[in-house]
C-alpha positions in Angstrom: -7.7 4.4 4.8 -10.4 6.8 3.6 -9.7 8.2 0.2 -11.6 11.5 -0.9 -14.1 10.3 -3.6 -12.8 11.0 -7.4 -16.1 12.9 -7.9 -15.0 15.5 -5.5 -11.5 15.9 -7.0 -12.9 16.2 -10.4 -15.1 18.7 -9.3 -12.2 20.6 -7.6 -10.4 20.5 -11.0 -13.3 22.2 -12.8 -14.0 24.8 -10.1 -10.3 25.7 -9.6 -8.8 25.2 -13.0 -5.5 24.5 -12.0 -2.4 25.7 -14.1 -0.3 22.7 -14.9 3.2 23.5 -16.4 4.3 20.7 -18.8 7.6 19.8 -19.8 6.9 17.0 -22.1 7.7 15.3 -25.3 7.2 16.5 -28.7 4.9 13.6 -29.6 2.2 14.3 -27.2 2.3 18.0 -26.5 -1.0 18.8 -28.4 -2.9 15.8 -26.8 -1.8 16.5 -23.4 -2.8 20.2 -23.7 -6.2 19.2 -24.9 -6.8 16.6 -22.2 -6.2 19.3 -19.5 -8.6 21.5 -21.1 -11.2 18.8 -21.3 -11.2 18.1 -17.4 -11.2 21.8 -16.6 -7.5 22.3 -16.0 -5.1 25.0 -17.8 -2.1 23.7 -19.7 1.2 25.7 -20.2 4.0 24.3 -22.2 7.0 26.0 -20.6 10.3 24.1 -21.5 12.7 26.9 -21.9 15.7 27.4 -19.7 15.3 30.4 -17.7 11.7 30.3 -17.7 10.9 26.6 -16.6 12.1 27.1 -13.2 10.3 30.4 -12.6 7.1 28.9 -14.0 6.9 26.6 -11.2 6.3 29.5 -8.9 3.2 30.3 -11.1 1.8 27.1 -11.8 0.0 24.7 -9.4 1.9 21.7 -10.7 4.6 20.7 -13.0 5.1 17.6 -15.2 8.3 16.4 -16.3 8.2 13.8 -19.0 11.5 12.3 -20.4 9.9 11.2 -23.6 12.0 13.3 -26.2 14.8 14.8 -23.7 16.5 17.2 -25.9 19.7 19.2 -24.5 17.8 22.3 -23.8 14.9 20.4 -22.4 17.0 18.1 -20.0 18.3 21.5 -18.5 15.0 23.0 -18.2 13.7 19.8 -16.4 16.5 19.9 -13.9 15.8 23.8 -13.5 12.0 23.2 -13.0 12.5 20.2 -10.6 14.9 22.2 -8.4 12.7 25.2 -8.3 9.5 23.1 -7.7 11.2 21.1 -4.8 12.6 24.2 -3.2 9.2 25.9 -3.3 7.1 22.9 -2.1 5.2 22.5 -5.1 3.6 19.6 -6.8 5.7 18.1 -9.5 5.2 14.8 -11.4 8.1 12.7 -13.1 7.2 10.4 -15.9 10.5 8.6 -16.8 9.5 7.5 -20.3 11.7 4.4 -21.3 14.2 4.8 -18.5 16.5 1.9 -18.1 16.7 0.9 -21.8 18.2 4.4 -22.8 21.3 5.9 -21.1 20.6 9.7 -21.6 17.2 9.8 -20.1 18.1 7.3 -17.2 20.9 9.4 -16.1 18.5 12.4 -16.3 15.8 10.6 -14.4 18.5 9.6 -11.6 19.6 13.3 -11.3 15.9 14.5 -11.2 15.2 12.0 -8.5 17.3 14.1 -6.2 14.7 16.8 -6.4 12.2 14.5 -4.8 9.4 14.2 -7.1 6.0 14.4 -5.3 4.7 12.0 -7.7 6.4 9.2 -10.1 4.3 7.5 -12.8 5.2 5.0 -15.4 4.6 1.6 -16.6 5.9 -1.5 -14.5 9.2 -1.9 -16.5 9.9 1.9 -16.1 9.3 1.8 -12.4 11.4 -1.2 -11.8 14.3 0.3 -13.7 14.0 3.8 -12.0 14.5 1.7 -8.6 17.6 -0.1 -10.0 16.0 -3.4 -10.2 15.8 -3.8 -13.8 16.8 -2.7 -17.4 13.5 -1.1 -18.6 11.0 -2.5 -21.3 10.8 -2.3 -24.9 10.9 1.3 -25.6 7.6 2.8 -24.1 6.2 -0.5 -23.8 6.3 -2.4 -20.6 7.6 -6.0 -20.3 6.8 -6.4 -16.7 3.5 -6.8 -14.8 2.1 -4.3 -12.3 2.4 -6.9 -9.5 6.1 -7.3 -10.3 6.6 -3.7 -9.8 5.1 -3.2 -6.3 8.3 -3.8 -4.6 10.3 -1.4 -6.6 7.4 1.1 -6.3 7.6 0.7 -2.7 11.5 1.3 -2.6 11.1 4.6 -4.5 8.4 5.9 -2.2 10.2 5.1 0.9 13.6 6.5 -0.4 12.3 9.5 -2.0 9.0 10.2 -0.3 7.1 10.0 -3.6 3.6 8.6 -4.3 4.4 5.9 -7.3 1.7 5.3 -9.9 2.1 2.0 -12.0 -0.2 1.9 -15.0 -1.3 -1.5 -16.2 -4.3 -3.6 -16.7 -5.1 -2.8 -13.0 -3.3 0.3 -11.9 -1.6 0.6 -8.7 -0.6 3.5 -6.4 2.0 3.1 -3.8 2.7 5.3 -0.8 4.9 3.8 1.7 3.1 0.4 2.8 -0.2 1.4 1.3 -1.2 0.1 -2.2 -4.3 1.5 -4.0 -5.5 -0.6 -7.0 -7.9 0.9 -9.5 -9.6 -1.6 -11.9 -11.4 -0.8 -15.2 -10.2 1.2 -18.2 -9.6 0.1 -21.9 -6.9 -1.4 -23.6 -7.3 1.2 -26.3 -5.4 3.6 -24.2 -2.4 1.8 -25.4 -3.1 2.5 -29.1 -3.4 6.3 -28.8 -0.2 8.1 -28.7 0.0 10.6 -25.9 -2.5 8.8 -23.9 -0.3 7.6 -21.0 1.9 10.6 -21.0 -0.9 12.9 -20.7 -1.9 11.0 -17.5 0.9 12.5 -15.8 -0.5 16.0 -16.5 -3.9 15.0 -15.1 -2.0 13.4 -11.9 -0.5 17.1 -11.5 -3.8 18.8 -11.9 -5.6 16.4 -9.6 -2.9 16.2 -7.0 -2.7 20.0 -6.7 -6.5 20.6 -6.1 -6.6 19.0 -2.7 -4.4 18.6 0.4 -4.8 14.8 0.2 -2.4 14.3 -2.6 -2.9 10.6 -2.7 -6.5 11.0 -3.1 -5.7 13.3 -6.1 -3.7 10.7 -7.7 -6.3 8.0 -7.3 -8.8 10.3 -8.7 -6.8 10.9 -11.8 -6.4 7.3 -12.5 -10.4 6.7 -11.7 -11.2 9.5 -14.3 -8.9 7.8 -16.8 -10.7 4.5 -16.2 -14.2 5.9 -16.4 -13.7 7.9 -19.4 -11.8 5.2 -21.4 -14.6 2.6 -20.7 -17.2 5.0 -22.0 -15.0 6.0 -25.0 -14.3 2.4 -26.1 -18.2 1.5 -26.0 -18.7 4.4 -28.8 -15.6 4.0 -31.1 -14.8 2.3 -34.0 -11.0 1.8 -33.4 -8.2 3.8 -32.1 -8.6 7.1 -34.3 -12.2 7.7 -32.9 -11.2 6.4 -29.5 -8.6 9.3 -29.0 -11.2 12.0 -29.8 -14.1 10.2 -27.8 -11.8 9.7 -24.9 -11.5 13.6 -24.5 -15.1 14.1 -24.9 -15.9 11.6 -22.2 -13.3 13.1 -20.0 -15.3 16.5 -20.5 -18.7 14.9 -19.7 -17.9 12.8 -16.7 -20.6 12.4 -14.0 -20.4 11.4 -10.3 -22.1 8.1 -11.3 -19.5 7.4 -13.9 -16.7 7.8 -11.2 -18.4 6.1 -8.5 -18.6 2.9 -10.8 -15.0 2.4 -11.0 -13.5 0.0 -8.3 -11.0 1.3 -5.9 -9.3 -1.2 -3.3 -6.7 -0.4 -0.6 -4.3 -2.6 1.1 -1.2 -2.8 3.1 2.1 -4.3 2.4 3.8 -5.8 5.6 7.4 -5.5 6.2 8.0 -9.1 5.0 6.5 -8.3 1.7 9.5 -6.0 0.8 12.8 -6.3 -0.7 15.9 -4.6 0.7 17.0 -1.0 -0.2 17.3 0.7 -3.5 19.5 -1.0 -6.1 22.5 0.8 -7.6 
C-alpha cells in the first residue's frame, strides 16, 4: 500500500485551512483550538443543540469527544453525528473512558450507529468499544496497542471506520491493513488535552485529501515528530505543552520524513469472531 506522505498532508492543511467543528470536553477545549491553529486549521467549538448538526454542513470535519458528556452535549453529539453521516462528512469519534463509565458507554454505542469515519482512542477504550473489555483506569489505558488490534479490526469491519490506537507505537487499522507509527514522546501523556486534541488534528488531516487513511496516518506522524522535538527542548510537562504547539507550527518536511511508518496485512486467521455484545 502506498500512503500519501505526511509532508503533503501537512502542507494541504496549511493551504486549505480546514474548518473543524469540535464537540469536546471542557478540560481540553482551549488546547484543542490552539493546536488546530498551530497546524494551520480553523477550530470551532459548536456544541449547542440546534446548531451542532447544522454546523457539520459548514465544517470540513467534526470531532465528537466524550470526555465530559453533559446532557446537552450528549444530544448535540448525536445530532452532529446524524447530520455528518447523512451528508457524507468526515467525523471522528473519541470514546474517552468508554467501558468503565455507563453514560458515555451507552452514548458511544448510539454514536456508532451513525458510522464514524474515524475512531481514535487508547487500547482499553478501543477494546471496550468493541465489546471485548471493560475499559481502562479512567482515561488511562491498561492494555497494550497489540492487544487492541483484533478489537480495532472488528470495529473497522463492522462500521467501516478507520480505527486509530494510541500507544508507544501507534496503530491505525482499516480492514485487514495495519499501519504502525513509531516515535513520539511519553510526555504527551503528561499534558492534559494532548490526546484529545489528536482527534481534532485527525479530522483536519483526514478532510484535506481523498485518501482518508493517509490523512489519519499523517496526523500521527505530525504528533510524533513535533513531540520528539518538543521533548528535546523542554524542562518538564509544563514547557513541553507549549513547545509542542510551537513545534507543530514549525514542522518541516525533513521532520516528518524522519518518522518511521510501516504497513502490514492481518490474515483472516489472525482475527477473532464478530463484535461482542
